[in-house]
Backbone as CSV, one residue per row, in Angstrom:
resi,resn,N_x,N_y,N_z,CA_x,CA_y,CA_z,C_x,C_y,C_z
1,UNK,76.050,79.339,113.262,76.097,80.528,113.277,77.196,81.030,112.670
2,UNK,77.638,82.342,112.052,78.592,82.933,111.390,78.753,84.326,112.056
3,UNK,79.508,85.254,112.508,79.040,86.109,113.256,80.117,87.198,112.508
4,UNK,79.712,88.265,111.902,80.330,89.152,111.331,80.261,90.712,111.401
5,UNK,81.797,91.165,111.425,81.632,92.393,112.791,82.689,93.301,112.111
6,UNK,82.302,94.519,112.332,83.546,95.686,111.870,84.132,96.251,113.500
7,UNK,84.239,97.241,112.839,84.009,99.150,113.559,85.345,98.574,114.837
8,UNK,86.326,97.730,114.903,87.254,97.568,115.399,88.900,97.321,114.832
9,UNK,88.916,98.654,114.500,90.638,98.467,112.625,91.672,98.076,113.672
10,UNK,91.859,98.441,114.910,92.951,98.041,115.535,93.391,96.920,115.588
11,UNK,92.115,95.995,115.055,92.273,94.248,115.115,92.655,93.640,113.889
12,UNK,92.498,94.720,112.559,92.105,94.365,111.424,91.623,93.296,110.538
13,UNK,91.695,92.745,109.524,91.096,91.838,109.371,91.282,90.333,109.898
14,UNK,90.465,90.094,110.686,90.560,88.234,111.172,89.502,87.646,110.908
15,UNK,90.181,86.397,110.385,88.981,85.032,110.243,89.161,84.258,111.738
16,UNK,88.217,83.814,112.156,88.658,82.263,112.876,87.214,81.541,113.062
17,UNK,87.437,80.550,113.523,86.058,79.870,113.230,84.481,80.602,113.503
18,UNK,83.332,80.724,112.705,82.694,81.212,112.748,82.884,82.690,113.206
19,UNK,83.877,83.714,113.019,84.214,84.749,113.531,84.495,85.718,112.132
20,UNK,83.799,86.711,111.658,84.997,87.403,110.427,84.652,88.834,110.583
21,UNK,86.063,89.624,111.354,85.963,90.805,111.419,86.540,91.725,110.477
22,UNK,85.705,92.164,109.819,86.169,93.175,108.502,86.738,94.436,108.448
23,UNK,87.305,95.079,109.695,87.514,96.168,109.429,88.956,96.371,109.486
24,UNK,89.265,96.597,108.020,90.544,96.919,107.764,91.066,98.218,107.663
25,UNK,90.435,99.291,108.073,90.895,100.311,108.494,91.066,101.558,107.553
26,UNK,90.502,101.310,106.418,90.040,101.923,105.487,90.176,103.608,105.387
27,UNK,89.605,103.834,106.554,89.457,105.503,107.299,90.947,106.088,107.387
28,UNK,91.799,105.196,107.885,92.888,105.355,108.391,94.464,104.981,107.616
29,UNK,93.828,104.654,106.443,94.620,104.125,105.373,95.064,102.937,105.044
30,UNK,94.046,101.985,105.393,93.900,100.458,105.256,93.190,100.598,103.889
31,UNK,92.613,98.973,103.941,92.012,99.019,102.803,90.772,98.677,103.166
32,UNK,89.223,99.154,102.089,87.884,98.636,102.487,87.808,97.290,101.959
33,UNK,87.426,96.329,102.616,87.421,95.163,102.685,86.100,94.557,102.520
34,UNK,85.571,93.569,102.098,84.024,93.438,101.442,84.568,91.146,101.654
35,UNK,83.643,90.377,102.173,83.847,89.243,101.996,82.598,88.694,101.300
36,UNK,82.204,88.070,100.472,80.964,87.325,99.725,81.021,86.018,100.203
37,UNK,79.952,85.755,101.113,79.218,85.215,101.290,79.337,83.564,101.464
38,UNK,79.173,83.499,99.615,78.669,82.588,99.461,80.026,81.403,99.499
39,UNK,80.923,82.375,99.066,82.524,81.369,99.340,83.192,81.866,100.155
40,UNK,82.822,83.059,100.943,84.587,83.675,101.682,85.153,84.346,101.025
41,UNK,85.038,84.602,100.075,86.144,85.511,99.155,86.144,87.085,99.581
42,UNK,87.940,86.904,99.983,87.632,88.076,100.162,87.734,89.307,99.175
43,UNK,87.207,90.506,99.130,88.081,91.364,98.061,87.992,92.942,98.681
44,UNK,89.332,93.593,98.520,89.627,94.434,98.438,90.589,95.990,97.853
45,UNK,89.983,97.179,98.298,90.512,98.220,97.316,91.379,99.197,98.457
46,UNK,91.947,100.031,97.903,92.612,101.095,98.487,92.049,101.958,99.291
47,UNK,92.441,102.335,100.365,91.366,103.697,100.808,92.262,105.041,99.621
48,UNK,91.129,105.622,99.995,91.590,106.872,99.111,92.524,108.250,100.529
49,UNK,92.674,107.503,101.955,93.073,108.426,102.828,94.568,108.420,103.167
50,UNK,94.903,109.518,103.353,96.289,109.000,103.291,96.962,108.348,104.804
51,UNK,98.046,107.366,104.369,98.259,106.327,105.860,98.247,106.874,107.210
52,UNK,97.714,106.694,108.284,98.075,107.312,109.465,98.932,106.275,110.528
53,UNK,100.245,106.771,110.994,100.092,105.719,111.846,99.647,104.962,113.026
54,UNK,100.007,103.668,113.342,99.199,103.380,114.645,100.123,103.482,115.651
55,UNK,98.904,104.124,117.023,100.019,104.508,117.856,100.245,103.303,118.836
56,UNK,101.509,103.732,119.296,101.696,102.161,120.388,102.263,102.472,121.714
57,UNK,100.749,103.662,122.444,100.836,103.885,123.825,100.241,102.579,124.482
């Protein structure tokens, strides 16, 4: 079984065994990411939003 998830952009794009975290922060100026499941190829397009600096609080 493979788990695909998003909605946690602080972790960025991350692949681990059986896990694909796809939230690459498009809303905050990162990229919009998709993965083709047949071969795990990653596709990304730039955000239209201006980059927002990450907080280190």
